[in-house]
C-alpha positions in Angstrom: 0.0 -0.1 -0.2 1.2 3.6 -0.7 0.6 6.9 1.0 2.3 10.4 1.0 5.1 10.2 -1.3 5.0 7.5 -3.5 6.7 6.4 -6.7 6.9 4.0 -9.8 10.1 3.4 -11.8 10.9 3.0 -15.3 14.5 2.8 -16.7 15.5 4.0 -20.3 19.0 4.3 -21.8 20.9 6.9 -24.4 24.2 8.3 -24.5 25.7 6.3 -21.8 23.1 7.4 -19.2 20.7 5.2 -17.7 17.4 7.6 -16.7 14.8 6.2 -14.3 11.5 8.3 -13.6 8.9 7.5 -10.8 5.4 8.8 -10.2 2.5 7.9 -7.8 2.1 4.2 -7.5 4.7 1.8 -7.7 8.1 1.3 -7.1 10.8 -0.8 -8.2 14.9 -1.3 -7.5 17.0 0.1 -10.5 20.4 0.0 -9.0 21.9 -1.5 -12.4 21.4 -1.6 -15.8 20.1 -5.4 -15.8 16.8 -3.8 -14.8 16.1 -2.3 -18.0 12.6 -3.3 -19.1 13.2 -5.7 -22.3 9.8 -4.6 -24.1 10.2 -1.8 -26.1 6.7 0.0 -26.8 6.1 2.2 -29.8 4.8 4.4 -29.6 5.3 5.5 -26.2 2.7 8.3 -26.5 -0.7 7.8 -28.4 -2.5 10.8 -29.2 -6.0 9.5 -30.9 -6.6 13.6 -31.4 -10.2 14.9 -31.9 -12.9 11.6 -32.1 -16.6 12.1 -32.3 -18.4 11.0 -29.2 -19.6 7.7 -29.6 -17.2 6.7 -32.4 -14.3 3.9 -32.2 -10.9 5.3 -32.8 -8.6 2.1 -33.3 -4.4 2.4 -33.4 -1.9 -0.6 -32.8 0.9 -0.2 -30.2 3.7 -2.8 -31.1 5.7 -4.0 -28.0 9.1 -5.6 -29.1 11.4 -7.9 -27.1 15.0 -6.6 -27.3 16.1 -8.5 -24.1 18.3 -11.8 -24.0 15.3 -14.1 -22.2 11.6 -14.4 -23.6 9.0 -12.1 -21.7 5.5 -13.2 -20.7 2.6 -10.9 -20.7 -0.1 -11.9 -18.4 -2.3 -9.1 -18.2 -2.9 -5.9 -20.6 -4.2 -3.1 -17.8 -5.7 -0.1 -19.6 -5.8 3.2 -17.4 -8.4 5.9 -17.9 -11.8 6.5 -19.2 -13.1 5.2 -22.4 -9.5 3.2 -23.5 -10.0 -0.1 -24.7 -7.5 -3.0 -25.2 -8.6 -5.8 -27.6 -6.2 -8.6 -27.1 -7.1 -9.8 -23.6 -9.0 -12.9 -24.6 -5.2 -13.8 -26.4 -3.5 -13.8 -23.0 -1.0 -15.0 -21.4 1.6 -14.5 -24.5 5.2 -15.5 -24.4 7.3 -12.5 -26.6 10.7 -14.3 -27.1 13.8 -12.3 -27.9 13.7 -10.3 -31.0 9.7 -10.7 -31.5 7.0 -8.4 -31.2 3.3 -8.2 -30.3 1.0 -6.2 -31.5 -2.0 -4.6 -29.3 -4.9 -3.4 -30.9 -5.6 0.0 -28.5 -9.3 1.4 -29.3 -10.7 5.0 -27.8 -14.2 5.8 -27.5 -15.1 8.9 -26.1 -18.2 9.5 -24.3 -18.4 13.3 -23.8 -16.9 16.4 -25.2 -13.9 16.6 -22.8 -9.9 15.5 -23.1 -9.0 12.3 -21.8 -5.8 10.5 -20.3 -4.9 7.0 -19.5 -2.2 4.9 -19.9 -1.5 0.8 -21.3 1.0 -1.4 -19.2 1.8 -5.2 -19.6 2.1 -6.7 -16.7 4.1 -10.1 -16.5 3.4 -13.0 -14.2 4.9 -11.4 -11.3 2.8 -8.2 -11.5 5.5 -6.5 -12.7 5.1 -3.6 -15.1 7.2 -4.4 -18.5 6.0 -2.1 -21.0 3.6 1.3 -21.4 2.3 3.5 -23.4 0.7 6.8 -22.4 -2.8 7.4 -24.3 -4.9 10.8 -24.8 -7.5 11.6 -26.9 -10.6 14.1 -26.7 -14.2 13.8 -27.8 -16.2 16.1 -30.3 -19.4 16.3 -31.1 -20.2 14.7 -34.4 -23.0 17.5 -35.1 -21.0 20.3 -34.3 -19.9 21.4 -37.7 -22.0 23.6 -39.8 -24.5 22.1 -42.6 -22.6 20.9 -45.5 -19.0 21.4 -44.1 -16.5 18.6 -44.8 -14.2 17.8 -42.1 -11.1 14.8 -42.2 -10.3 13.1 -39.0 -6.6 11.5 -39.1 -6.1 9.1 -35.8 -2.6 10.3 -35.4 0.3 12.8 -36.4 2.7 11.2 -35.5 4.2 7.7 -35.9 7.5 6.1 -34.2 8.5 2.4 -35.5 11.1 1.9 -33.3 13.8 -0.5 -34.2 13.0 -3.1 -36.9 15.8 -5.4 -38.4 17.2 -4.2 -41.4 15.2 -6.1 -44.3 11.9 -6.9 -42.3 8.8 -4.6 -41.9 6.4 -3.3 -39.3 3.3 -1.9 -40.2 1.2 0.9 -38.3 -2.4 1.8 -39.3 -3.5 5.1 -39.6 -7.4 5.9 -40.0 -9.0 8.5 -42.2 -12.4 9.3 -41.4 -15.0 11.7 -42.5 -16.8 13.6 -39.3 -18.3 16.5 -40.9 -22.0 17.2 -42.1 -20.5 16.7 -45.7 -18.4 14.0 -47.7 -15.0 14.8 -47.6 -12.6 14.3 -50.7 -9.0 13.2 -50.2 -7.6 14.2 -53.7 -3.9 12.5 -52.7 -1.4 11.3 -50.6 2.4 11.0 -51.3 4.6 9.5 -48.9 8.5 10.4 -48.4 11.5 9.0 -46.5 14.0 6.0 -47.4 12.1 2.9 -46.4 8.1 4.1 -45.8 5.5 2.9 -48.1 1.7 3.1 -48.0 -1.1 0.6 -48.9 -4.8 0.0 -48.4 -6.1 2.6 -50.5 -6.4 4.2 -53.7 -6.6 7.9 -54.3 -8.7 10.1 -54.9 -11.3 8.8 -53.0 -14.5 10.3 -51.5 -15.6 9.3 -47.7 -19.1 10.2 -46.8 -20.5 11.1 -43.7 -19.3 9.0 -41.0 -17.3 6.7 -43.1 -13.8 5.9 -42.5 -10.8 4.4 -44.3 -7.6 2.5 -42.9 -4.1 3.4 -44.4 -1.4 0.7 -43.9 2.0 2.5 -43.2 5.2 0.3 -43.1 9.1 0.8 -42.7 11.2 -1.8 -44.2 15.0 -0.4 -43.3 17.8 -0.6 -45.7 20.6 0.1 -43.6 21.7 0.2 -39.8 20.1 4.1 -39.0 17.7 6.5 -37.7 15.4 7.6 -40.7 12.0 10.3 -40.6 9.4 10.1 -43.3 6.5 12.3 -43.8 2.9 11.3 -45.3 0.8 14.4 -46.9 -2.8 14.2 -47.4 -4.4 16.7 -49.2 -8.4 16.8 -49.2 -11.0 19.7 -49.1 -11.0 19.2 -45.2 -12.4 22.8 -43.4 -10.2 22.2 -40.7 -7.1 22.7 -43.0 -6.6 21.1 -47.0 -3.0 19.4 -45.8 -2.8 16.9 -43.0 1.0 15.8 -42.1 1.7 12.1 -41.0 6.0 12.3 -39.4 7.2 9.1 -39.0 10.1 7.9 -37.6 12.1 4.7 -37.2 15.6 3.0 -36.9 17.2 0.1 -38.9 19.0 -2.4 -36.9 21.5 -4.9 -38.3 21.0 -8.4 -38.7 22.0 -11.0 -36.5 25.2 -12.6 -37.6 24.3 -16.1 -39.0 20.9 -17.7 -38.6 17.9 -16.2 -37.3 14.4 -17.3 -37.4 11.5 -14.6 -37.4 8.0 -16.0 -37.2 5.2 -13.7 -38.1 3.4 -14.8 -34.9 4.1 -17.0 -31.9 0.3 -16.9 -30.9 -3.0 -17.7 -32.9 -6.6 -17.4 -31.9 -9.0 -18.9 -33.9 -11.6 -17.9 -31.8 -15.3 -19.3 -31.7 -15.5 -22.5 -34.5 -18.8 -24.2 -35.0 -18.5 -27.9 -34.7 -17.6 -29.9 -38.1 -16.2 -26.8 -39.6 -12.8 -25.8 -40.3 -10.3 -22.3 -39.3 -7.5 -22.0 -41.2 -4.9 -19.2 -39.9 -1.2 -18.9 -41.6 2.1 -18.1 -39.9 4.9 -17.0 -42.0 8.7 -18.3 -41.0 11.3 -15.7 -42.4 15.3 -16.2 -42.4 16.3 -12.8 -41.7 19.8 -13.4 -40.6 22.9 -13.3 -42.6 23.2 -17.1 -42.6 20.9 -19.9 -44.3 18.5 -21.0 -41.9 17.5 -24.8 -41.6 14.7 -25.8 -40.1 14.8 -29.4 -38.8 11.6 -30.4 -37.8 8.0 -28.9 -37.1 6.1 -31.1 -34.3 2.4 -29.8 -33.7 0.5 -31.0 -30.5 -2.9 -30.4 -29.8 -6.4 -32.1 -30.4 -8.3 -30.7 -33.5 -5.0 -28.9 -35.0 -3.4 -29.8 -38.3 -0.5 -28.4 -40.2 0.4 -28.3 -44.1 2.0 -25.6 -46.3 5.6 -27.2 -45.8 8.0 -29.8 -45.6 10.6 -30.4 -43.3 13.6 -30.6 -42.9 13.7 -27.1 -44.7 16.7 -24.8 -45.9 15.8 -20.8 -45.9 18.6 -18.8 -47.6 18.7 -14.8 -45.8 15.3 -13.2 -46.4 13.7 -16.0 -48.1 10.5 -17.3 -46.1 7.8 -19.9 -46.5 4.1 -19.6 -44.9 2.4 -22.4 -42.8 -1.3 -23.1 -42.9 -2.4 -23.8 -39.3 -5.5 -25.6 -39.2 -8.2 -25.8 -36.3 -11.6 -28.6 -36.5 -12.9 -29.1 -33.2 -14.7 -32.3 -32.4 -16.2 -31.1 -29.6 -17.8 -28.1 -27.5 -14.9 -26.1 -25.6 -11.8 -24.6 -25.6 -8.8 -26.2 -27.0 -5.0 -25.6 -26.8 -2.1 -26.2 -29.0 1.5 -26.2 -29.9 3.7 -25.5 -32.8 7.2 -26.6 -31.9 10.2 -25.8 -34.7 13.3 -26.6 -34.3 16.3 -25.0 -36.2 19.7 -23.6 -36.1 19.0 -20.3 -35.5 21.4 -18.2 -33.2 18.2 -17.0 -31.0 15.9 -19.7 -29.7 17.0 -22.4 -31.6 13.5 -23.9 -30.2 10.6 -21.5 -31.0 7.0 -22.1 -29.7 3.8 -20.9 -31.5 0.8 -21.1 -29.0 -3.0 -21.8 -30.4 -5.9 -21.3 -29.0 -9.9 -22.2 -30.4 -13.3 -22.7 -29.2 -15.6 -25.1 -30.6 -19.1 -24.4 -30.3 -22.5 -26.0 -31.3 -24.3 -24.3 -34.1 -26.4 -21.9 -33.0 -24.7 -21.7 -29.4 -24.6 -18.6 -27.4 -21.3 -17.3 -26.0 -20.5 -14.1 -24.0 -17.0 -12.8 -24.2 -16.0 -10.0 -21.1 -12.8 -8.1 -21.6 -11.1 -7.6 -19.6 -11.4 -10.0 -16.6 -9.6 -7.9 -14.1 -9.1 -4.1 -13.4 -6.4 -2.4 -11.7 -7.2 1.1 -10.6 -3.8 1.9 -9.5 -3.4 4.8 -6.8 -6.2 7.2 -6.7 -6.3 10.4 -4.8 -9.3 10.5 -2.5 -12.1 12.8 -3.5 -11.6 11.7 -7.0 -13.4 9.2 -9.0 -11.7 7.6 -12.1 -13.8 5.2 -14.4 -12.3 2.3 -16.3 -15.0 0.0 -18.7 -15.6 -3.5 -19.3 -16.7 -4.9 -22.5 -19.6 -7.4 -23.1 -19.7 -8.9 -26.7 -21.8 -11.8 -28.1 -19.2 -14.1 -29.8 -21.1 -17.0 -30.3 -23.5 -18.0 -33.2 -26.8 -16.9 -32.1 -27.8 -14.1 -29.3 -26.8 -14.1 -25.5 -28.9 -12.5 -22.8 -27.0 -11.0 -20.0 -29.3 -11.2 -16.9 -27.3 -9.6 -14.4 -24.2 -7.3 -13.3 -23.6 -7.0 -9.5 -20.8 -5.2 -8.0 -19.4 -5.5 -4.5 -16.5 -3.9 -3.0 -15.9 -0.4 -0.8 -15.6 2.4 -3.1 -16.7 0.9 -6.6 -19.9 1.3 -8.5 -21.7 0.2 -11.5 -23.0 1.9 -14.7 -23.8 2.0 -18.2 -26.6 -0.9 -19.0 -29.8 -2.0 -17.4 -30.4 -6.0 -17.0 -31.6 -8.4 -18.6 -30.1 -7.3 -22.0 -30.2 -9.5 -25.0 -26.9 -9.3 -27.5 -27.0 -10.3 -31.2 -23.8 -12.0 -32.4 -21.2 -9.4 -32.9 -23.3 -7.0 -30.5 -21.7 -5.5 -27.5 -22.5 -3.2 -24.6 -19.8 -1.1 -22.3 -20.3 -1.0 -18.6 -18.5 1.9 -16.6 -16.7 0.8 -13.6 -16.1 3.6 -11.2 -13.6 3.8 -8.2 -14.1 6.4 -5.3 -12.2 6.1 -2.5 -13.2 7.5 0.8 -10.2 7.2 2.7 -6.5 6.1 2.1 -5.7 2.5 1.7 -6.6 -0.5 -0.8 -9.7 -1.8 -1.8 -10.5 -4.9 -3.8 -14.3 -6.1 -4.8 -15.7 -7.9 -7.9 -17.9 -7.5 -10.5 -20.1 -10.7 -11.3 -21.7 -11.4 -14.9 -24.7 -13.5 -15.0 -25.7 -14.6 -18.7 -27.2 -17.4 -20.5 -23.7 -18.4 -21.7 -21.6 -18.4 -18.8 -21.1 -16.2 -15.1 -18.0 -14.6 -15.4 -16.5 -12.6 -12.5 -14.1 -9.7 -13.0 -11.7 -8.9 -10.5 -11.5 -4.9 -9.1 -8.9 -3.4 -7.4 -7.6 0.3 -6.2 -5.8 2.3 -3.6 -7.0 5.5 -1.9 -4.0 7.9 -1.6 -3.5 11.5 0.0 -2.5 12.9 -3.5 0.5 14.4 -2.8 3.1 13.7 -6.1 6.9 14.0 -6.9 9.0 12.4 -9.5 12.2 10.8 -8.6 14.8 10.5 -11.2 18.1 8.6 -11.1 20.7 7.3 -13.4 24.0 5.5 -13.6 27.1 7.6 -14.5 28.8 7.3 -18.3 31.3 4.6 -18.0 33.1 5.3 -21.4 33.1 8.9 -21.7 36.0 10.1 -23.5 36.1 13.5 -20.8 35.3 13.5 -17.3 32.1 13.8 -16.3 31.7 17.4 -14.0 27.9 16.9 -13.4 24.7 16.7 -15.1 21.5 19.0 -16.5 18.0 18.0 -16.0 15.3 19.1 -18.4 11.6 18.9 -18.4 8.6 19.8 -21.0 5.1 20.0 -19.9 2.0 18.6 -21.3 2.1 18.2 -25.2 4.9 20.8 -25.5 8.1 19.8 -27.2 10.1 22.8 -25.3 12.2 21.6 -22.4 13.3 23.9 -19.5 16.1 23.2 -17.5 15.3 22.3 -13.8 18.4 22.9 -12.2 20.1 25.8 -11.6 23.5 25.0 -11.0 25.2 21.6 -12.4 23.7 18.5 -10.4 26.8 16.6 -9.1 24.5 13.8 -8.2 22.9 11.0 -10.4 19.7 11.6 -9.1 16.9 14.4 -9.0 13.6 14.9 -7.2 11.3 17.1 -8.9 8.7 18.0 -6.3 7.1 20.9 -8.3 4.4 18.8 -10.1 0.6 19.3 -10.7 -2.0 16.6 -10.3 -3.5 15.6 -14.0 -0.6 16.9 -15.5 1.7 14.9 -17.8 5.3 15.8 -17.9 8.6 14.8 -20.3 12.2 14.4 -19.0 15.7 13.9 -20.2 19.0 14.2 -18.6 22.7 15.5 -20.5 26.0 14.9 -18.7 28.3 18.1 -18.7 31.9 17.9 -18.9 35.2 19.8 -17.1 34.8 21.8 -20.1 31.2 22.9 -19.8 30.0 21.0 -23.0 26.9 18.9 -22.7 26.2 15.6 -23.9 23.2 14.9 -26.4 20.2 14.0 -24.3 18.9 10.9 -23.0 15.8 9.6 -25.0 12.9 11.3 -22.9 10.1 9.6 -21.4 6.6 10.8 -20.4 4.9 10.5 -16.5 1.4 11.3 -16.1 0.7 12.8 -12.5 -2.7 11.2 -11.4 
């Protein structure tokens, strides 16, 4: 339990510095570089921009394992109103070194106001191994004058992070017509080495409240950082030209053979008995030497494999696509595993986990996401809200009979029961936590339906509301000149202007910023100062959202 001054700690590394930032709610031992989170989250800050009230905007957050050991993500926690994540039913998921896991994040504003939140990836020991700060605002769908075309662009900045030379990473951008007249996109153009766009042809006219998704890809050709820009020309009343800035870093291929899989988890969802569902997995040789896959063994009832025979040798940049089939023989959830043995320099034994559910024709099925909510530290007197989505995923309507909540400070709103949901129809429940005093609280939400009874666990901690940000870093070990001290810089909100915090050179490898305000996001970086007064390049920045 946290009271008084509290902290949450994250490490970043750049320019020979290890920078740790903390905000209210959590703490960790960051005395050495080995405690670095091994998941690189890209983008680390997601701004959905202005989204019409009641409409859903989606984006993808990529989590790349840059460590030497596999990371198991057991929970994706979304803090903040109206934000959601669509990958809970796939968890837990193991991310092998060099592999990425993509998370679909949604934003559906319920009022004309600004929202902020955070996506946390949590491992089996309840440790946060990756996070992304979320923001967005709601606007009235009919706020524009009659006959006014207005174009909405889901993001103006895309960070692809580190991508192995020769491989690709794709991120989506949504273009939507939110005005009172159709919007015409006359053309788009893209610049920057290694960047490309697909998903639509132009010119294109979007009718009112319709949208199109563009796929922006980064395929680095060399080990360097590259910037690019997508230019969108339209007749939008908010400006005839929109820009999307892009940045990505090419990383050198691993020496020798290296196996890269398009996915290490396959979710077949609900499959009617007597039918078959098929999903592809692409295996690519991304190293500098030939990759030999000596064997592929598949375990699990109802699963089969086609598309290749083993042993199989792939030259660099060559790939093969396997077809994984799931044919349930009886109702219920069935899991399976594909084991690949190869001469890969990383993970010579690779695993692809699978799950699918056999359902009888016409059977109702209710999906609840997420099945646990953590509000973290909440200042006494405030009342944040998180959402639980109920979705009919079967082949016939499901009736939700009741939803009962218990636990100090937790309340439920958003729907009346009983309610019947047709296939693929969904309803959102709003869970509010308003602590009356400092201390930890737990509760549960019990949802009863014609399909099953599901329990969502609830937790949160009331805090006194005082906040500070504690920064610490390790001194450079390979600096060519003596380091006299450090300068600490901070930017507030969405501003790109950083201000120097310390009035004199800071000679310690730590700094406390107590001049922070609740509900505000800050970004920090640190530079080292040599004996001649010259500063190093800045460390990479990191955002801290004060509750």
